C-alpha positions in Angstrom: 42.5 38.0 -0.7 42.9 36.7 2.5 45.4 37.6 5.0 46.5 35.2 7.7 47.3 36.9 11.4 48.7 34.6 13.8 47.9 35.7 17.4 50.5 37.3 19.2 52.2 34.7 22.2 53.0 36.5 25.9 56.8 35.3 27.3 55.1 32.4 29.3 53.5 31.5 26.7 55.8 29.0 25.3 56.0 26.1 27.9 58.2 22.9 28.6 55.4 20.2 29.6 56.9 16.5 29.4 60.1 17.8 27.5 58.3 19.2 24.4 57.4 22.6 23.4 53.8 23.6 23.5 51.9 26.7 22.2 49.4 28.0 24.9 47.4 29.3 22.1 47.0 28.4 18.4 47.5 30.3 15.5 44.3 32.2 14.9 43.2 32.7 10.7 41.8 36.0 10.0 39.9 36.5 6.6 39.6 39.9 5.4 37.9 41.0 2.2 39.0 43.3 -0.4 36.5 44.9 -2.9 36.2 41.5 -5.4 35.4 39.3 -3.1 32.1 42.1 -1.5 31.3 41.9 -5.6 31.3 37.8 -5.2 28.8 38.1 -2.2 26.5 40.3 -3.7 26.3 37.9 -6.9 25.5 35.0 -4.4 22.7 37.0 -2.6 21.3 38.1 -6.0 21.3 34.7 -6.8 19.7 33.3 -3.7 16.8 35.7 -4.0 16.0 35.1 -7.7 16.0 31.7 -7.2 13.8 32.1 -4.0 11.6 34.3 -6.1 11.1 31.4 -8.6 10.2 29.0 -5.9 7.4 31.7 -4.7 6.2 32.0 -7.7 5.4 28.3 -8.5 4.1 28.3 -4.7 2.0 30.9 -5.6 0.1 29.6 -8.9 -1.4 26.8 -6.7 -3.1 29.3 -5.0 -4.2 31.5 -7.7 -5.5 28.4 -9.3 -7.4 27.8 -6.2 -8.6 31.1 -5.6 -9.6 31.8 -9.7 -11.8 28.5 -9.3 -13.2 29.8 -5.8 -14.4 32.8 -7.3 -15.4 31.2 -10.4 -17.8 28.6 -8.4 -19.1 31.4 -6.1 -22.5 31.2 -7.9 -22.7 27.3 -7.5 -21.6 27.4 -3.6 -24.0 30.3 -2.8 -26.6 28.4 -4.1 -26.4 24.7 -3.4 -23.9 24.8 -0.5 -22.7 21.7 1.0 -25.4 19.8 -0.9 -23.8 20.1 -3.8 -21.5 17.2 -3.0 -24.7 14.4 -2.3 -27.2 15.3 -4.9 -27.2 13.2 -7.9 -29.7 15.4 -9.9 -27.9 17.2 -12.9 -30.3 19.3 -14.9 -29.1 22.5 -16.5 -32.5 23.3 -18.2 -33.7 23.8 -14.3 -30.7 24.8 -13.2 -30.1 22.4 -10.7 -26.8 20.6 -10.0 -25.5 17.7 -7.9 -22.0 16.0 -8.3 -22.4 12.9 -6.3 -22.6 10.9 -9.7 -19.0 12.2 -11.0 -17.6 12.2 -7.3 -18.5 8.6 -6.9 -17.7 7.8 -10.3 -14.1 9.0 -9.8 -13.4 7.2 -6.6 -14.9 3.8 -8.0 -12.9 4.2 -11.3 -9.4 5.1 -9.1 -10.4 2.5 -6.6 -10.4 0.0 -9.2 -7.1 1.1 -10.9 -5.7 0.7 -7.2 -6.5 -2.6 -6.7 -5.2 -4.1 -10.2 -2.1 -1.7 -9.9 -1.0 -2.0 -6.5 0.0 -5.7 -6.8 1.5 -5.6 -10.1 3.4 -2.4 -9.0 4.7 -3.5 -5.9 5.9 -7.2 -7.9 7.7 -5.4 -10.0 8.9 -3.2 -8.0 10.8 -6.1 -5.5 11.9 -8.1 -8.9 13.6 -4.5 -9.8 15.0 -4.0 -6.2 15.6 -7.4 -5.0 15.7 -10.1 -7.6 17.1 -8.8 -11.0 20.0 -9.6 -12.2 22.0 -5.9 -13.5 21.8 -7.0 -17.4 18.1 -6.9 -16.9 17.1 -4.3 -14.5 18.0 -1.3 -16.6 15.7 -2.6 -20.2 13.1 -3.6 -17.3 13.1 -0.4 -15.8 13.1 1.7 -18.9 10.1 -0.1 -20.2 8.1 0.5 -17.0 9.0 4.3 -17.0 8.1 4.5 -20.8 4.2 3.8 -19.8 4.6 7.2 -18.2 5.5 9.0 -21.0 2.6 8.0 -23.2 0.2 10.7 -23.8 -3.3 9.7 -22.0 -5.2 10.3 -25.1 -3.0 7.3 -27.0 -4.0 5.2 -23.4 -7.7 6.5 -24.4 -7.7 5.7 -28.0 -6.2 2.4 -27.4 -9.1 1.5 -24.8 -11.8 2.8 -26.9 -10.7 0.7 -29.9 -9.0 -2.2 -28.1 -10.0 -2.9 -24.5 -13.6 -1.7 -24.6 -14.8 -4.5 -26.8 -12.5 -6.7 -24.9 -14.5 -6.2 -22.0 -17.4 -6.4 -24.0 -17.4 -10.0 -25.6 -14.7 -11.4 -23.1 -13.9 -10.2 -19.3 -17.5 -9.0 -18.6 -19.2 -12.2 -19.7 -16.5 -14.2 -18.1 -17.0 -12.1 -14.7 -21.0 -12.4 -15.2 -20.8 -16.3 -15.5 -18.4 -17.2 -13.0 -18.5 -14.1 -10.2 -22.1 -13.1 -11.1 -23.1 -14.3 -7.1 -20.7 -10.9 -6.3 -23.3 -7.6 -7.0 -19.9 -6.0 -8.3 -19.9 -8.3 -11.5 -23.5 -8.1 -12.5 -25.5 -6.6 -15.4 -25.1 -5.8 -19.0 -21.6 -5.8 -20.4 -21.5 -2.8 -22.2 -17.7 -2.7 -22.8 -18.1 1.2 -21.9 -18.0 1.0 -18.2 -16.2 1.7 -14.8 -14.5 -1.7 -15.2 -13.0 -0.3 -18.4 -11.9 2.9 -16.8 -10.3 1.2 -13.8 -8.1 -0.9 -16.3 -7.1 2.1 -18.7 -6.0 3.9 -15.0 -4.6 1.3 -13.5 -1.9 1.0 -16.5 -1.3 4.7 -16.4 -0.2 4.8 -12.5 1.6 1.2 -12.5 4.8 3.3 -13.6 4.3 5.9 -10.8 3.9 3.5 -7.9 6.4 1.1 -9.5 9.3 3.5 -9.9 8.9 5.1 -5.9 8.2 1.6 -4.6 11.6 0.6 -5.8 13.2 3.7 -5.1 12.4 3.2 -1.4 13.2 -0.2 -1.1 16.7 0.9 -2.6 17.0 3.7 -0.2 17.2 0.2 2.8 20.5 0.0 3.5 21.9 -3.1 2.8 23.2 -3.5 6.3 19.9 -5.4 6.9 20.0 -7.8 4.0 23.3 -9.1 4.9 22.1 -9.5 8.5 18.8 -11.0 7.9 21.0 -13.4 5.2 23.7 -14.1 7.8 21.2 -15.2 10.2 20.2 -18.0 7.7 17.3 -16.1 6.4 16.1 -17.1 2.9 15.9 -14.7 0.0 11.9 -14.6 0.3 12.4 -13.6 3.8 15.1 -11.0 3.3 12.4 -9.5 1.2 9.3 -9.7 3.7 11.6 -7.7 5.9 13.0 -5.1 3.4 9.0 -4.8 2.4 8.3 -4.3 6.5 10.6 -1.4 6.3 9.5 0.0 3.1 5.6 -0.3 3.7 5.2 3.3 4.5 6.9 4.5 1.5 4.9 1.8 -0.4 1.9 3.7 0.8 2.8 7.4 -0.1 3.6 6.0 -3.8 -0.1 4.5 -3.8 -1.3 7.5 -2.7 0.4 9.4 -5.9 -1.1 7.1 -8.0 -4.2 7.7 -6.4 -3.8 10.9 -7.3 -3.0 10.3 -10.7 -5.8 8.5 -11.2 -8.4 11.1 -9.6 -7.0 13.9 -11.8 -7.0 11.8 -15.1 -9.3 13.4 -17.9 -9.0 12.1 -21.8 -8.5 8.3 -21.3 -11.2 8.0 -19.0 -13.6 10.2 -20.8 -13.1 7.6 -24.1 -13.8 4.3 -22.0 -16.5 5.0 -19.0 -19.3 5.7 -20.6 -20.2 9.0 -19.5 -23.5 8.6 -18.4 -24.5 10.2 -15.0 -25.7 7.5 -12.6 -24.6 5.6 -9.3 -24.5 2.2 -10.0 -22.7 -0.8 -8.0 -22.3 -2.5 -11.1 -18.8 -2.2 -12.2 -19.6 -3.4 -16.0 -22.4 -0.2 -16.2 -21.2 2.9 -17.7 -20.6 5.7 -15.2 -18.9 9.4 -15.2 -16.1 10.8 -13.3 -15.4 14.6 -12.4 -12.7 15.6 -15.2 -15.0 13.5 -17.5 -18.0 15.7 -16.9 -15.7 18.9 -16.9 -14.3 18.1 -20.7 -17.4 17.3 -22.2 -19.5 19.8 -20.8 -17.5 22.6 -20.2 -18.1 24.1 -24.0 -21.8 23.7 -23.4 -22.3 25.5 -20.5 -24.9 28.1 -21.6 -25.4 29.7 -18.1 -23.8 31.2 -15.5 -24.9 28.9 -13.2 -23.9 25.8 -15.3 -20.7 27.1 -15.5 -20.0 27.7 -12.2 -21.1 24.6 -11.1 -18.9 22.9 -13.7 -15.5 24.8 -12.1 -17.1 23.8 -8.7 -16.4 20.6 -9.5 -12.7 21.3 -11.0 -12.2 23.0 -7.4 -13.2 20.0 -5.6 -10.9 17.6 -7.9 -8.3 20.1 -7.3 -8.4 20.1 -3.5 -8.6 16.4 -3.4 -5.7 15.9 -6.2 -3.4 18.4 -3.9 -4.1 16.8 0.0 -3.4 13.5 -1.7 -0.5 14.4 -3.3 1.2 16.0 -0.4 0.5 13.6 1.8 2.0 11.2 -0.3 5.2 13.2 -0.4 5.5 13.2 3.0 5.4 9.9 3.6 7.8 9.1 0.8 10.0 11.9 2.0 10.2 10.7 5.5 11.1 7.2 4.6 13.5 8.1 2.7 15.2 10.6 5.0 15.0 8.0 7.3 17.1 5.3 6.0 19.4 7.7 4.4 20.3 9.7 7.9 
């Protein structure tokens, strides 16, 4: 219930000014609450605290996962320390473990994926945001986003039975013949290789980078495009202006794609070759952090072996969280700057 109480005025409050009557003070509205209003406020308070609790639960889960992995890897951390990160021996029989080949394989396959996916993703995003007609934009956007909905095991099976034979019979020999002077493309084309893993990851992260880059470019005000066109700029020159303003957001999208590539498991496991070694040749097999956990976790017969695998997971977890946090901050800052 709302009660309106006009403030009382004194005798001289009504004055003649320039032939017009003025009130020296406007009426003041005072709100009073009855029992019903108080009940509604209690409901709002309960709803606010309940949603805050849900948010805190999600936030706490991240710390709980990190704590449990740290607790499970205590044995490995205590024995190997920082040496675990830069030694390449992985011998369960002797109880000697080092994660360097898996860290190397994860980084290289992810960088290969970025090198392939980034130009494709930015090109598709430019087309959708700047050049595509309305009747074509939605179908193409749907098909790009559909790639993100395909399960990773499907990508892995396709890569194992389709991509790996193509790399072995066509892509590998072509690269060796024409680009063999570059150390990256020397070696025997086994098919199962870092290159195959990079191609699979590129397909998987393409929709992430594309959709976020398109949203960032769409957030840039149309006034900038109109101003450039009014000054006589071509469509390409206008697009370069948009890209210049959106470069931070595209960098954030790239980091998000990199975070997805680092943590991918099954698709990479099926095509990377799963050989624990460090090789500069992209046509050689390799191993990744996610793959070694998936392949060997059920075979861990000793506490130290299990603890070492958990430490690999902790390392992967930390890198992924950091990259995703940085990327989200970058994308948020760009969209907020142009939205304000």
